[in-house]
C-alpha positions, -999 to +999 in steps of 0.1 A: +685-926+304+652-931+318+616-934+304+597-916+326+561-910+312+542-915+276+514-897+266+499-908+236+529-902+215+551-880+236+578-899+254+598-886+282+632-898+285+653-871+306+651-876+339+666-848+363+649-859+396+680-870+415+703-841+406+712-818+434+698-779+440+708-749+451+683-724+458+699-687+444+679-667+459+654-672+488+646-656+524+640-671+560+609-693+566+591-694+599+558-693+616+559-662+632+559-650+595+530-671+586+504-644+589+479-657+562+461-689+559+482-714+538+465-711+503+469-676+504+507-674+509+513-683+473+511-648+460+534-619+462+506-591+465+504-572+497+470-569+492+450-593+514+437-621+489+406-643+491+406-679+494+383-685+471+405-666+445+434-683+453+422-713+456+413-714+421+444-703+405+466-732+385+494-722+414+475-734+438+463-765+417+497-774+416+501-769+451+481-792+458+490-819+439+519-818+447+512-819+483+490-848+478+517-868+461+543-860+491+519-865+516+506-900+502+468-881+508+436-896+492+435-874+461+395-865+468+408-845+502+393-812+506+410-782+504+407-772+540+415-811+552+448-808+532+458-773+548+448-784+586+468-818+573+497-798+568+495-775+592+491-807+619+527-821+601+546-792+600+534-775+637+536-810+654+574-813+643+590-784+623+622-795+616+612-830+605+591-819+578+612-792+569+636-820+563+615-841+545+607-812+518+644-805+513+652-841+508+623-847+484+636-820+460+671-829+467+681-797+482+718-790+486+719-754+498+697-723+503+716-692+498+696-667+519+689-627+518+683-620+555+672-584+545+633-596+542+608-577+543+615-546+515+596-527+547+585-536+579+595-549+610+631-568+601+633-606+615+644-609+652+674-631+667+650-655+679+632-659+642+665-663+626+677-690+652+644-710+649+650-706+608+688-719+611+679-746+637+652-759+614+670-757+580+699-772+598+695-806+568+715-779+542+737-749+545+723-715+542+749-691+528+745-656+537+734-628+508+737-593+525+708-567+513+732-535+511+694-517+519+697-531+555+729-513+563+717-477+545+681-473+557+693-477+594+718-449+585+691-430+569+668-434+604+699-424+625+704-392+602+741-394+603+759-371+585+774-379+549+808-384+555+800-412+590+768-426+564+793-432+539+821-446+564+797-465+582+784-481+552+815-493+534+830-504+568+798-527+574+799-541+538+833-549+543+824-569+573+800-587+559+823-603+539+854-604+557+837-616+587+801-623+583+803-649+557+788-630+527+791-648+494+769-620+474+753-582+480+720-577+469+699-545+462+662-538+461+670-503+445+641-511+420+612-509+447+623-474+455+641-453+426+638-479+398+669-497+381+676-466+359+705-457+380+730-428+372+765-424+380+768-399+408+800-377+421+806-376+454+801-337+458+764-344+442+756-371+466+765-352+494+741-325+484+716-348+476+716-360+512+716-330+529+681-323+509+670-358+510+672-357+550+653-320+550+632-330+525+622-368+527+597-366+496+623-349+473+623-381+448+652-367+429+676-361+462+667-398+471+676-411+438+708-394+440+718-407+471+704-445+465+723-445+433+753-435+446+755-457+479+744-488+455+775-481+427+795-478+460+788-516+464+797-522+432+829-508+434+835-535+464+823-568+447+847-560+422+874-555+447+861-589+465+851-608+433+816-613+446+784-610+427+756-583+433+718-598+429+695-569+415+656-570+426+642-569+386+609-574+377+579-581+396+576-575+435+554-566+461+520-548+450+515-520+452+547-511+470+568-518+435+563-499+401+569-527+383+576-499+352+608-491+367+625-529+375+628-536+337+664-549+336+666-526+304+668-498+325+702-504+335+714-499+302+737-474+312+760-489+335+758-524+322+776-507+289+800-484+311+837-504+305+844-499+343+814-518+358+820-545+331+838-560+359+811-570+378+790-598+382+752-585+382+729-611+388+692-601+375+673-621+401+632-631+399+642-637+361+630-599+357+596-612+352+577-601+330+604-590+312+620-623+306+627-620+269+644-587+276+666-605+307+680-636+282+690-610+256+711-588+282+728-620+295+733-631+260+749-597+252+768-589+283+795-610+298+792-603+335+752-603+337+735-634+353+699-642+356+684-665+382+646-680+377+634-672+415+600-659+418+590-671+382+596-704+399+569-714+413+546-682+410+543-683+372+524-715+374+524-732+340+539-700+327+574-718+338+575-740+303+573-711+279+592-688+297+620-715+297+623-713+260+620-676+260+653-673+281+669-699+261+665-685+230+693-668+232+707-670+270+734-696+276+728-722+298+763-711+317+747-681+328+712-691+343+706-705+376+676-721+397+658-702+422+627-699+441+622-666+461+608-688+489+595-671+519+575-674+552+566-712+544+589-739+536+564-750+509+576-722+485+613-733+480+598-766+478+573-763+456+601-747+434+624-777+433+599-799+423+587-774+394+619-766+382+628-801+376+596-811+358+598-780+337+633-779+331+634-814+320+606-811+299+622-783+277+655-803+278+635-834+263+620-815+236+651-802+222+664-838+223+633-848+206+641-818+180+675-830+177+692-794+189+712-810+216+726-846+225+709-863+253+745-858+273+741-824+271+709-821+285+720-834+316+753-813+316+729-782+310+704-796+338+733-801+358+746-762+355+713-743+358+700-763+390+736-763+408+766-758+392+764-721+376+759-710+413+785-731+429+811-718+400+799-680+407+799-672+444+835-684+450+845-661+480+833-674+512+813-706+500+831-730+523+813-706+551+777-718+566+764-686+575+743-683+612+727-656+599 
C-alpha cells in the first residue's frame, strides 16, 4: 500500500502506477500520417479542427500537463514551445522517444488493427516497417480487419462464389499463418450494427444487385451482414474473439445512431452466436451504460475502454462508474485506440492508471472491496483479461 496524494480529507492509498499495460486496441503510428499539427491530432473528427479550439479543450490541457511532467519542462512553457520541443524530440530520434513513452506507462504489448484507416489510402510496406522498427521495444500482436479483405474483393468485382472462397481463405490464412489473434469489423461505419442472419442464396442475389447499383443500401447491407457473420463462424472454429467497432468514430463518416451495441440484440441473443467472443471496442461511447449492461447479461460479450480513454478527458471517471455498475472486472480491458501519433497510446496509459486508481480507491474507502481486490481488479483490466482472452497465436509477434 502506498500513500500517493492527499487533498484535504481525501487520501489516495491505491497506487497502480507500476502495473503493466496491454493496449487491447490501437493502430500503427508514423510521421507520414501525422498530417495535422500536434495539437489537432487529439480529435476523432475528420473535419479539420481549429487550433484555438483544440488548445482550449480539457483533453489538450491534460496532454499539456502530462507532457510537461514527462519531459520535465517549465510549467510556464507556451503551447507553441511545447509542441516545438515535442517535434524536435520525436523527429530527431523516433525510437528513443517512443521507447521513453512506452516505458513511462509500463506498456507490455500493443494489439494492433492494421486495417486503418477506414477509408483512404492503406498503410504502405515502408510505413509498416517504420512502425515496427520504432515500436520494437514491445511485442505487437495482429488483429485482422475483415473489411480489409472483402473491400478489395468488392473493388475487383469478383463473382459471389469467388468472393466467398477468397474471403474465407484469406481469413484462414490470417489465423493459421499471419499470426492474427482476433478479427475486427467496422460494419458499424457502413450499414450499422443491427445485423441480420442472411441466407447464402439471399446474399448471392443481393451481391449482384450491389455490384450493379452500389448505392443500393439494402443489398449492400445483406452482403456485409453475411460476410461478417461468416467471420463469426471462423471465430468459433478457431476460438478467437472478434472486435466490433461500436459507438463514436470519425465524424461525419459514422452515423453514431447505427453503432449502439443494443442493435446487436438479435445476434447476441441467438444461442448459436453465444459461442463467439464479442468485444465491443471504444466502450461503445456514448452508449457506455448500455455496453456495461450487455457485458453483464451475456457471458460471451466483452468491452474495451479504447477511444473513451483518452478522448473523453475528465469524463473517464464517471464513465468507469457507469461501466462497473454491472460489468464484471473480468470482462473489461484497457485500450487506447492510438493512431497516427504515439502520444495517444501513451496518454491513454497515463489516464487509465490515474482514473482507475481513483475509482478503485473510492470503492475501498466505501468498504465495497478490499485493497487486495482493488489491485486484482486493476491487474485484470490493465493486462490480465487481454492475456486470458487472446489465446491463439499470443506467443507470436507480428511483422505486420
